[in-house]
N, CA, C and O atoms as a DFTB+ gen file, in Angstrom:
680 C
 N C O
     1  1      29.791     195.292     146.815
     2  2      30.329     194.344     147.777
     3  2      29.953     192.938     147.429
     4  3      30.778     192.027     147.485
     5  1      28.657     192.755     147.056
     6  2      28.223     191.415     146.719
     7  2      28.906     190.922     145.465
     8  3      29.278     189.751     145.396
     9  1      29.081     191.763     144.483
    10  2      29.872     191.308     143.283
    11  2      31.257     190.852     143.599
    12  3      31.732     189.876     143.017
    13  1      31.963     191.560     144.552
    14  2      33.273     191.193     144.966
    15  2      33.310     189.805     145.604
    16  3      34.248     189.031     145.415
    17  1      32.269     189.528     146.353
    18  2      32.151     188.237     147.029
    19  2      31.941     187.202     146.005
    20  3      32.584     186.159     146.118
    21  1      31.078     187.358     144.963
    22  2      30.875     186.375     143.927
    23  2      32.173     186.193     143.098
    24  3      32.515     185.066     142.741
    25  1      32.856     187.237     142.805
    26  2      34.063     187.193     142.085
    27  2      35.179     186.396     142.900
    28  3      35.917     185.597     142.324
    29  1      35.256     186.621     144.108
    30  2      36.156     185.852     145.022
    31  2      35.819     184.375     145.033
    32  3      36.727     183.557     144.884
    33  1      34.608     184.003     145.195
    34  2      34.131     182.609     145.175
    35  2      34.448     181.999     143.809
    36  3      34.932     180.869     143.748
    37  1      34.186     182.725     142.700
    38  2      34.446     182.198     141.371
    39  2      35.933     181.904     141.228
    40  3      36.326     180.825     140.785
    41  1      36.759     182.887     141.611
    42  2      38.303     182.642     141.474
    43  2      38.774     181.592     142.295
    44  3      39.645     180.843     141.852
    45  1      38.277     181.424     143.527
    46  2      38.686     180.285     144.321
    47  2      38.274     178.931     143.750
    48  3      39.029     177.959     143.785
    49  1      36.987     178.898     143.196
    50  2      36.464     177.655     142.614
    51  2      37.292     177.257     141.424
    52  3      37.636     176.084     141.277
    53  1      37.643     178.261     140.514
    54  2      38.431     177.948     139.370
    55  2      39.768     177.450     139.793
    56  3      40.283     176.489     139.220
    57  1      40.379     178.106     140.832
    58  2      41.641     177.700     141.327
    59  2      41.619     176.213     141.824
    60  3      42.522     175.445     141.492
    61  1      40.608     175.826     142.601
    62  2      40.460     174.455     143.040
    63  2      40.323     173.534     141.872
    64  3      40.921     172.458     141.893
    65  1      39.602     173.867     140.884
    66  2      39.401     172.953     139.735
    67  2      40.807     172.740     139.017
    68  3      41.177     171.632     138.628
    69  1      41.541     173.882     138.880
    70  2      42.892     173.699     138.272
    71  2      43.825     172.895     139.132
    72  3      44.570     172.065     138.610
    73  1      43.815     173.093     140.361
    74  2      44.641     172.292     141.291
    75  2      44.233     170.803     141.198
    76  3      45.112     169.942     141.151
    77  1      42.977     170.493     141.171
    78  2      42.467     169.130     141.098
    79  2      42.749     168.420     139.840
    80  3      42.835     167.192     139.826
    81  1      42.903     169.176     138.729
    82  2      43.118     168.556     137.483
    83  2      44.554     168.600     136.970
    84  3      44.859     168.173     135.857
    85  1      45.420     169.131     137.824
    86  2      46.810     169.197     137.521
    87  2      47.289     170.490     136.807
    88  3      48.447     170.583     136.401
    89  1      46.421     171.439     136.667
    90  2      46.855     172.653     136.027
    91  2      47.470     173.592     137.028
    92  3      46.898     173.900     138.074
    93  1      48.630     174.028     136.682
    94  2      49.226     175.067     137.439
    95  2      49.427     176.268     136.579
    96  3      49.160     176.262     135.377
    97  1      49.919     177.330     137.239
    98  2      50.112     178.484     136.409
    99  2      51.056     178.324     135.224
   100  3      50.923     178.987     134.194
   101  1      52.011     177.423     135.408
   102  2      53.005     177.280     134.312
   103  2      52.973     175.845     133.743
   104  3      54.012     175.388     133.268
   105  1      51.929     175.165     133.760
   106  2      51.898     173.804     133.241
   107  2      52.022     173.802     131.715
   108  3      52.678     172.941     131.129
   109  1      51.378     174.784     131.092
   110  2      51.466     174.938     129.617
   111  2      52.858     175.276     129.215
   112  3      53.390     174.744     128.241
   113  1      53.457     176.174     129.975
   114  2      54.862     176.588     129.646
   115  2      55.799     175.367     129.908
   116  3      56.680     175.086     129.095
   117  1      55.609     174.667     131.011
   118  2      56.460     173.469     131.241
   119  2      56.277     172.485     130.219
   120  3      57.277     171.902     129.801
   121  1      55.043     172.187     129.712
   122  2      54.750     171.208     128.702
   123  2      55.491     171.621     127.414
   124  3      56.065     170.769     126.737
   125  1      55.481     172.912     127.077
   126  2      56.096     173.470     125.843
   127  2      57.603     173.230     125.920
   128  3      58.211     172.754     124.962
   129  1      58.198     173.560     127.060
   130  2      59.609     173.359     127.218
   131  2      60.014     171.881     127.143
   132  3      61.057     171.526     126.593
   133  1      59.180     171.066     127.697
   134  2      59.467     169.594     127.694
   135  2      59.428     169.085     126.304
   136  3      60.307     168.320     125.909
   137  1      58.397     169.493     125.498
   138  2      58.290     169.077     124.093
   139  2      59.548     169.550     123.278
   140  3      60.086     168.820     122.446
   141  1      59.959     170.750     123.556
   142  2      61.149     171.279     122.841
   143  2      62.348     170.462     123.178
   144  3      63.143     170.121     122.302
   145  1      62.495     170.135     124.455
   146  2      63.762     169.384     124.913
   147  2      63.659     167.958     124.300
   148  3      64.688     167.392     123.932
   149  1      62.434     167.359     124.180
   150  2      62.322     166.003     123.527
   151  2      62.724     166.068     122.136
   152  3      63.421     165.173     121.657
   153  1      62.316     167.118     121.414
   154  2      62.642     167.278     119.992
   155  2      64.179     167.505     119.822
   156  3      64.829     166.901     118.968
   157  1      64.714     168.401     120.676
   158  2      66.141     168.645     120.614
   159  2      67.019     167.432     120.831
   160  3      68.081     167.264     120.232
   161  1      66.495     166.566     121.756
   162  2      67.252     165.381     122.123
   163  2      67.055     164.285     121.071
   164  3      67.688     163.232     121.147
   165  1      66.138     164.542     120.043
   166  2      65.892     163.538     119.020
   167  2      65.641     162.146     119.670
   168  3      66.255     161.143     119.305
   169  1      64.727     162.144     120.629
   170  2      64.502     160.917     121.469
   171  2      64.342     159.695     120.628
   172  3      64.906     158.657     120.974
   173  1      63.592     159.744     119.516
   174  2      63.375     158.522     118.699
   175  2      64.640     157.935     118.164
   176  3      64.729     156.725     117.954
   177  1      65.660     158.803     117.929
   178  2      66.933     158.264     117.438
   179  2      67.936     157.992     118.515
   180  3      68.792     157.128     118.329
   181  1      67.884     158.675     119.627
   182  2      68.948     158.672     120.676
   183  2      68.570     157.973     122.059
   184  3      69.448     157.683     122.871
   185  1      67.318     157.738     122.269
   186  2      66.985     157.142     123.580
   187  2      66.693     155.704     123.414
   188  3      66.321     155.252     122.331
   189  1      66.859     154.960     124.494
   190  2      66.663     153.500     124.508
   191  2      65.049     153.242     124.539
   192  3      64.232     154.020     125.033
   193  1      64.776     152.087     123.961
   194  2      63.395     151.553     124.175
   195  2      63.289     150.915     125.523
   196  3      64.275     150.437     126.085
   197  1      62.097     150.909     126.033
   198  2      61.864     150.195     127.279
   199  2      62.363     148.791     127.171
   200  3      62.053     148.117     126.188
   201  1      63.161     148.282     128.177
   202  2      63.721     146.958     128.062
   203  2      62.666     145.837     127.832
   204  3      61.640     145.795     128.511
   205  1      62.916     145.009     126.944
   206  2      62.026     143.935     126.651
   207  2      60.848     144.321     125.774
   208  3      59.979     143.487     125.521
   209  1      60.794     145.540     125.311
   210  2      59.685     145.996     124.454
   211  2      60.299     146.573     123.209
   212  3      61.260     147.340     123.263
   213  1      59.715     146.185     122.057
   214  2      60.153     146.721     120.791
   215  2      59.244     147.865     120.431
   216  3      58.505     148.408     121.253
   217  1      59.332     148.202     119.178
   218  2      58.477     149.237     118.646
   219  2      57.034     148.639     118.332
   220  3      56.922     147.505     117.867
   221  1      56.057     149.359     118.575
   222  2      54.648     148.975     118.223
   223  2      54.246     147.669     118.911
   224  3      53.760     146.751     118.250
   225  1      54.440     147.574     120.224
   226  2      53.986     146.417     120.985
   227  2      52.536     146.690     121.403
   228  3      52.049     147.820     121.413
   229  1      51.896     145.591     121.740
   230  2      50.381     145.636     122.091
   231  2      50.188     146.569     123.304
   232  3      50.852     146.431     124.332
   233  1      49.317     147.455     123.153
   234  2      49.097     148.446     124.186
   235  2      47.804     148.183     125.031
   236  3      47.050     147.250     124.752
   237  1      47.591     148.982     126.004
   238  2      46.350     148.848     126.901
   239  2      45.708     150.237     126.969
   240  3      46.293     151.275     126.662
   241  1      44.404     150.147     127.418
   242  2      43.728     151.458     127.555
   243  2      44.276     152.127     128.780
   244  3      44.518     151.448     129.778
   245  1      44.490     153.448     128.763
   246  2      43.963     154.386     127.808
   247  2      44.988     154.788     126.761
   248  3      44.726     155.703     125.981
   249  1      46.091     154.169     126.716
   250  2      47.122     154.679     125.853
   251  2      47.050     154.421     124.369
   252  3      47.432     155.273     123.566
   253  1      46.571     153.273     124.004
   254  2      46.462     152.941     122.577
   255  2      46.580     151.456     122.305
   256  3      46.969     150.668     123.167
   257  1      46.228     151.095     121.065
   258  2      46.319     149.729     120.667
   259  2      47.711     149.224     120.534
   260  3      48.018     148.069     120.829
   261  1      48.587     150.152     120.062
   262  2      50.013     149.866     119.864
   263  2      50.796     150.921     120.556
   264  3      50.385     152.081     120.556
   265  1      51.948     150.569     121.170
   266  2      52.750     151.515     121.846
   267  2      54.247     151.354     121.480
   268  3      54.681     150.261     121.116
   269  1      55.020     152.437     121.578
   270  2      56.469     152.508     121.628
   271  2      56.912     153.341     122.753
   272  3      56.541     154.512     122.835
   273  1      57.703     152.789     123.643
   274  2      58.095     153.528     124.835
   275  2      59.584     153.841     124.827
   276  3      60.403     152.937     124.657
   277  1      59.940     155.082     125.004
   278  2      61.428     155.525     125.011
   279  2      61.734     155.996     126.376
   280  3      60.857     156.523     127.061
   281  1      62.919     155.832     126.792
   282  2      63.443     156.326     128.064
   283  2      64.757     156.988     127.967
   284  3      65.634     156.560     127.217
   285  1      64.907     158.048     128.733
   286  2      66.175     158.751     128.646
   287  2      67.254     157.954     129.469
   288  3      66.980     156.924     130.084
   289  1      68.465     158.504     129.425
   290  2      69.534     157.799     130.077
   291  2      69.378     157.607     131.576
   292  3      69.759     156.585     132.147
   293  1      68.786     158.663     132.204
   294  2      68.599     158.571     133.691
   295  2      67.647     157.418     133.994
   296  3      67.900     156.624     134.900
   297  1      66.569     157.327     133.250
   298  2      65.642     156.166     133.463
   299  2      66.178     154.853     133.124
   300  3      65.894     153.877     133.818
   301  1      66.970     154.760     132.055
   302  2      67.621     153.498     131.663
   303  2      68.581     153.082     132.726
   304  3      68.671     151.897     133.046
   305  1      69.295     154.005     133.279
   306  2      70.288     153.577     134.347
   307  2      69.544     153.112     135.606
   308  3      69.983     152.154     136.242
   309  1      68.414     153.769     135.994
   310  2      67.613     153.298     137.092
   311  2      67.129     151.851     136.807
   312  3      67.200     151.016     137.709
   313  1      66.666     151.544     135.654
   314  2      66.186     150.201     135.331
   315  2      67.322     149.160     135.412
   316  3      67.125     148.042     135.887
   317  1      68.467     149.547     134.953
   318  2      69.654     148.671     134.983
   319  2      70.111     148.418     136.403
   320  3      70.604     147.335     136.719
   321  1      69.946     149.437     137.282
   322  2      70.301     149.255     138.694
   323  2      69.259     148.628     139.481
   324  3      69.453     148.389     140.673
   325  1      68.109     148.329     138.875
   326  2      66.895     147.732     139.579
   327  2      66.442     148.587     140.672
   328  3      66.110     148.079     141.743
   329  1      66.401     149.921     140.469
   330  2      65.946     150.907     141.501
   331  2      64.461     150.636     141.761
   332  3      63.727     150.152     140.900
   333  1      64.063     150.968     142.974
   334  2      62.741     150.824     143.439
   335  2      61.740     151.857     142.771
   336  3      60.568     151.572     142.527
   337  1      62.324     153.091     142.498
   338  2      61.563     154.094     141.856
   339  2      62.467     154.881     140.948
   340  3      63.685     154.880     141.124
   341  1      61.870     155.575     139.951
   342  2      62.605     156.355     139.040
   343  2      63.225     157.592     139.755
   344  3      62.523     158.240     140.531
   345  1      64.496     157.934     139.522
   346  2      65.075     159.078     140.177
   347  2      64.670     160.381     139.487
   348  3      64.153     160.310     138.373
   349  1      64.864     161.536     140.057
   350  2      64.612     162.798     139.499
   351  2      65.418     162.925     138.167
   352  3      66.587     162.544     138.097
   353  1      64.736     163.483     137.097
   354  2      65.440     163.549     135.865
   355  2      64.993     162.464     134.851
   356  3      65.220     162.620     133.652
   357  1      64.392     161.425     135.301
   358  2      63.899     160.351     134.450
   359  2      62.751     160.852     133.599
   360  3      61.823     161.523     134.051
   361  1      62.876     160.491     132.372
   362  2      61.788     160.816     131.384
   363  2      61.345     159.605     130.589
   364  3      62.186     158.945     129.978
   365  1      60.053     159.283     130.571
   366  2      59.499     158.158     129.882
   367  2      58.497     158.750     128.801
   368  3      57.565     159.491     129.113
   369  1      58.767     158.369     127.554
   370  2      57.886     158.875     126.479
   371  2      57.159     157.710     125.876
   372  3      57.810     156.791     125.379
   373  1      55.858     157.692     125.891
   374  2      55.129     156.625     125.265
   375  2      54.295     157.044     124.130
   376  3      53.301     157.746     124.318
   377  1      54.664     156.636     122.919
   378  2      53.925     156.957     121.692
   379  2      52.712     156.013     121.597
   380  3      52.863     154.791     121.612
   381  1      51.571     156.570     121.503
   382  2      50.314     155.817     121.514
   383  2      49.757     155.784     120.115
   384  3      49.435     156.817     119.528
   385  1      49.647     154.554     119.577
   386  2      49.217     154.378     118.197
   387  2      47.887     153.732     118.081
   388  3      47.492     152.969     118.962
   389  1      47.145     154.020     116.976
   390  2      45.866     153.473     116.693
   391  2      46.086     152.062     116.118
   392  3      47.207     151.707     115.752
   393  1      45.010     151.262     116.040
   394  2      45.134     149.920     115.489
   395  2      45.823     149.853     114.093
   396  3      46.529     148.899     113.768
   397  1      45.568     150.950     113.267
   398  2      46.164     150.952     111.966
   399  2      47.577     151.414     111.912
   400  3      48.174     151.472     110.838
   401  1      48.142     151.754     113.076
   402  2      49.582     152.212     113.101
   403  2      49.709     153.665     113.099
   404  3      50.837     154.157     113.136
   405  1      48.624     154.436     113.058
   406  2      48.706     155.912     113.014
   407  2      48.965     156.431     114.400
   408  3      48.306     156.019     115.355
   409  1      49.913     157.330     114.524
   410  2      50.196     157.924     115.880
   411  2      49.020     158.775     116.296
   412  3      48.571     159.679     115.591
   413  1      48.531     158.424     117.518
   414  2      47.343     159.125     118.057
   415  2      47.704     160.143     119.089
   416  3      47.070     161.197     119.132
   417  1      48.724     159.888     119.961
   418  2      49.068     160.825     120.980
   419  2      50.455     160.387     121.508
   420  3      50.936     159.288     121.233
   421  1      51.054     161.285     122.263
   422  2      52.392     161.019     122.914
   423  2      52.127     161.423     124.387
   424  3      51.752     162.557     124.687
   425  1      52.335     160.468     125.262
   426  2      52.198     160.691     126.740
   427  2      53.558     160.645     127.367
   428  3      54.378     159.799     127.011
   429  1      53.806     161.502     128.260
   430  2      55.146     161.669     128.894
   431  2      55.013     161.741     130.392
   432  3      54.094     162.353     130.937
   433  1      55.979     161.084     131.052
   434  2      56.173     161.150     132.556
   435  2      57.560     161.751     132.754
   436  3      58.559     161.146     132.367
   437  1      57.625     162.909     133.339
   438  2      58.911     163.569     133.626
   439  2      59.044     163.660     135.199
   440  3      58.282     164.349     135.878
   441  1      60.016     162.950     135.689
   442  2      60.234     162.839     137.133
   443  2      60.944     164.155     137.627
   444  3      62.130     164.368     137.376
   445  1      60.178     165.001     138.321
   446  2      60.656     166.310     138.663
   447  2      61.184     166.434     140.075
   448  3      61.727     167.472     140.453
   449  1      61.023     165.360     140.871
   450  2      61.489     165.407     142.298
   451  2      61.773     163.958     142.747
   452  3      61.730     163.007     141.966
   453  1      62.057     163.859     144.016
   454  2      62.487     162.563     144.551
   455  2      61.299     161.749     145.057
   456  3      61.447     160.536     145.204
   457  1      60.164     162.314     145.325
   458  2      58.963     161.541     145.838
   459  2      58.389     160.643     144.847
   460  3      58.635     160.754     143.646
   461  1      57.607     159.735     145.354
   462  2      56.934     158.745     144.449
   463  2      56.005     159.351     143.382
   464  3      55.862     158.855     142.265
   465  1      55.381     160.468     143.817
   466  2      54.403     161.119     142.874
   467  2      54.946     162.461     142.338
   468  3      54.155     163.324     141.957
   469  1      56.192     162.642     142.304
   470  2      56.785     163.900     141.829
   471  2      56.997     163.777     140.314
   472  3      58.145     163.771     139.868
   473  1      55.950     163.680     139.526
   474  2      56.020     163.613     138.113
   475  2      55.256     164.797     137.544
   476  3      54.265     165.282     138.091
   477  1      55.808     165.242     136.364
   478  2      55.041     166.134     135.559
   479  2      54.510     165.269     134.454
   480  3      55.320     164.607     133.805
   481  1      53.229     165.208     134.174
   482  2      52.556     164.400     133.238
   483  2      52.082     165.283     132.087
   484  3      51.735     166.442     132.314
   485  1      52.061     164.789     130.910
   486  2      51.530     165.575     129.809
   487  2      51.106     164.584     128.687
   488  3      51.757     163.565     128.452
   489  1      50.033     164.917     128.039
   490  2      49.586     164.132     126.858
   491  2      49.548     165.154     125.683
   492  3      48.822     166.147     125.707
   493  1      50.347     164.854     124.693
   494  2      50.400     165.657     123.523
   495  2      49.662     165.092     122.356
   496  3      49.470     163.877     122.306
   497  1      49.220     165.911     121.385
   498  2      48.708     165.409     120.139
   499  2      50.002     165.144     119.278
   500  3      51.072     165.644     119.624
   501  1      49.901     164.379     118.192
   502  2      51.112     164.077     117.393
   503  2      51.941     165.333     116.956
   504  3      53.132     165.215     116.667
   505  1      51.315     166.489     116.914
   506  2      52.099     167.640     116.483
   507  2      52.697     168.433     117.607
   508  3      53.281     169.494     117.388
   509  1      52.549     167.905     118.860
   510  2      53.168     168.577     120.017
   511  2      52.262     169.468     120.750
   512  3      52.697     170.082     121.724
   513  1      50.999     169.599     120.363
   514  2      50.096     170.476     121.094
   515  2      49.594     169.593     122.388
   516  3      49.335     168.391     122.323
   517  1      49.508     170.347     123.495
   518  2      48.996     169.725     124.714
   519  2      47.570     169.410     124.456
   520  3      46.810     170.252     123.977
   521  1      47.175     168.134     124.786
   522  2      45.742     167.742     124.528
   523  2      44.792     168.370     125.600
   524  3      45.110     168.470     126.785
   525  1      43.642     168.769     125.099
   526  2      42.591     169.295     126.051
   527  2      41.442     168.342     125.979
   528  3      40.981     167.966     124.901
   529  1      40.973     167.944     127.176
   530  2      39.884     167.044     127.249
   531  2      38.580     167.798     127.703
   532  3      38.591     168.551     128.676
   533  1      37.524     167.572     126.994
   534  2      36.271     168.253     127.446
   535  2      35.547     167.287     128.404
   536  3      35.339     166.109     128.115
   537  1      35.187     167.848     129.532
   538  2      34.561     167.094     130.569
   539  2      33.340     167.844     131.121
   540  3      33.140     169.031     130.861
   541  1      32.545     167.111     131.884
   542  2      31.418     167.655     132.589
   543  2      31.528     167.326     134.051
   544  3      31.707     166.171     134.436
   545  1      31.417     168.360     134.866
   546  2      31.438     168.160     136.276
   547  2      30.357     168.936     136.954
   548  3      30.303     170.155     136.791
   549  1      29.534     168.336     137.670
   550  2      28.378     168.934     138.405
   551  2      27.426     169.632     137.357
   552  3      26.809     170.657     137.651
   553  1      27.343     169.072     136.211
   554  2      26.411     169.645     135.222
   555  2      27.012     170.731     134.352
   556  3      26.359     171.271     133.460
   557  1      28.284     171.044     134.632
   558  2      28.985     172.160     133.911
   559  2      30.053     171.580     133.009
   560  3      30.826     170.709     133.408
   561  1      30.080     172.071     131.805
   562  2      31.108     171.597     130.838
   563  2      32.416     172.409     131.147
   564  3      32.370     173.603     131.444
   565  1      33.545     171.720     131.063
   566  2      34.808     172.407     131.234
   567  2      35.904     171.733     130.345
   568  3      35.789     170.573     129.949
   569  1      36.883     172.464     130.079
   570  2      38.039     171.968     129.345
   571  2      39.143     171.743     130.352
   572  3      39.384     172.590     131.212
   573  1      39.841     170.571     130.252
   574  2      40.904     170.236     131.154
   575  2      42.172     169.992     130.262
   576  3      42.199     169.097     129.417
   577  1      43.154     170.788     130.486
   578  2      44.476     170.563     129.811
   579  2      45.157     169.420     130.480
   580  3      45.280     169.358     131.704
   581  1      45.617     168.477     129.619
   582  2      46.199     167.267     130.165
   583  2      47.681     167.425     130.342
   584  3      48.478     166.791     129.652
   585  1      48.056     168.305     131.304
   586  2      49.424     168.555     131.695
   587  2      49.503     168.963     133.179
   588  3      48.633     169.649     133.714
   589  1      50.549     168.521     133.782
   590  2      50.684     168.794     135.210
   591  2      50.487     167.483     136.019
   592  3      51.294     166.559     135.921
   593  1      49.452     167.430     136.777
   594  2      49.176     166.239     137.615
   595  2      47.772     165.786     137.359
   596  3      46.950     165.808     138.276
   597  1      47.444     165.358     136.102
   598  2      46.052     164.868     135.903
   599  2      45.698     163.639     136.770
   600  3      46.475     162.687     136.852
   601  1      44.568     163.672     137.385
   602  2      44.165     162.563     138.283
   603  2      44.187     161.169     137.636
   604  3      44.518     160.166     138.268
   605  1      43.813     161.155     136.331
   606  2      43.779     159.887     135.685
   607  2      45.154     159.214     135.571
   608  3      45.311     158.007     135.755
   609  1      46.123     160.054     135.260
   610  2      47.540     159.491     135.201
   611  2      48.007     159.031     136.568
   612  3      48.494     157.911     136.719
   613  1      47.870     159.842     137.507
   614  2      48.299     159.549     138.874
   615  2      47.601     158.309     139.389
   616  3      48.218     157.420     139.977
   617  1      46.320     158.272     139.158
   618  2      45.501     157.115     139.686
   619  2      46.025     155.797     139.229
   620  3      46.104     154.878     140.044
   621  1      46.396     155.629     137.964
   622  2      46.880     154.403     137.436
   623  2      48.350     154.091     137.753
   624  3      48.709     152.978     138.136
   625  1      49.172     155.117     137.576
   626  2      50.639     154.848     137.745
   627  2      51.196     155.013     139.092
   628  3      51.881     154.106     139.563
   629  1      50.965     156.093     139.761
   630  2      51.583     156.439     141.044
   631  2      50.927     155.580     142.184
   632  3      51.621     155.211     143.131
   633  1      49.691     155.283     142.106
   634  2      49.013     154.627     143.199
   635  2      49.561     153.154     143.367
   636  3      49.304     152.510     144.384
   637  1      50.286     152.670     142.386
   638  2      50.774     151.388     142.520
   639  2      51.843     151.176     143.491
   640  3      52.617     152.086     143.786
   641  1      51.918     149.928     144.035
   642  2      53.022     149.595     144.927
   643  2      53.988     148.614     144.282
   644  3      54.791     147.972     144.960
   645  1      53.897     148.508     142.948
   646  2      54.701     147.532     142.172
   647  2      56.035     148.023     141.765
   648  3      56.734     147.308     141.047
   649  1      56.455     149.201     142.169
   650  2      57.736     149.767     141.762
   651  2      57.715     150.287     140.336
   652  3      56.673     150.350     139.683
   653  1      58.922     150.663     139.868
   654  2      58.931     151.261     138.528
   655  2      58.503     150.341     137.411
   656  3      58.049     150.829     136.377
   657  1      58.622     149.062     137.562
   658  2      58.190     148.197     136.420
   659  2      56.684     148.249     136.227
   660  3      56.189     147.965     135.136
   661  1      55.969     148.600     137.248
   662  2      54.451     148.794     137.123
   663  2      54.098     149.905     136.123
   664  3      53.001     149.930     135.565
   665  1      55.019     150.791     135.918
   666  2      54.734     151.913     134.931
   667  2      54.271     151.276     133.578
   668  3      53.418     151.821     132.877
   669  1      54.867     150.111     133.250
   670  2      54.504     149.499     131.953
   671  2      53.276     148.716     131.963
   672  3      52.886     148.214     130.908
   673  1      52.617     148.560     133.065
   674  2      51.321     147.823     133.109
   675  2      50.230     148.762     132.677
   676  3      49.092     148.303     132.580
   677  1      50.436     149.930     132.428
   678  2      49.394     150.812     132.028
   679  2      49.553     151.280     130.614
   680  3      48.728     152.050     130.122
């Protein structure tokens, strides 16, 4: 009976960690599907750049020294219409480059609902693998998959009251 209690507490604790870090049961599957759809769309050839930004513009932490930001048609139309927030279906892809121009990561915001914080966030390595960050919490080491609703992404982007253009200040 005691072992069952410990097992139940462990499962609940792991579940809360996953919820707090943005991991859901299907975050990895959703990230894989998103990567495939980005590749199928040939976003680098077919999507617009963020208005007023070219390729390899000066970046800010945590994204990289140089950035290139692509937007799908839904996001581009929202910007043209001067919408207050991105509509469902908007996808923003930010390529994060090192100072020497080497691609370091690709971060993506996929608007999955109508609410301000209804985004699926993911950080990929250049080969399309979802990045895993090693962290320590309460003296315990843990791996956090950067897909779903990572607190760091939400804290910078969604907490803003500056509208959709504030997305670019990060």
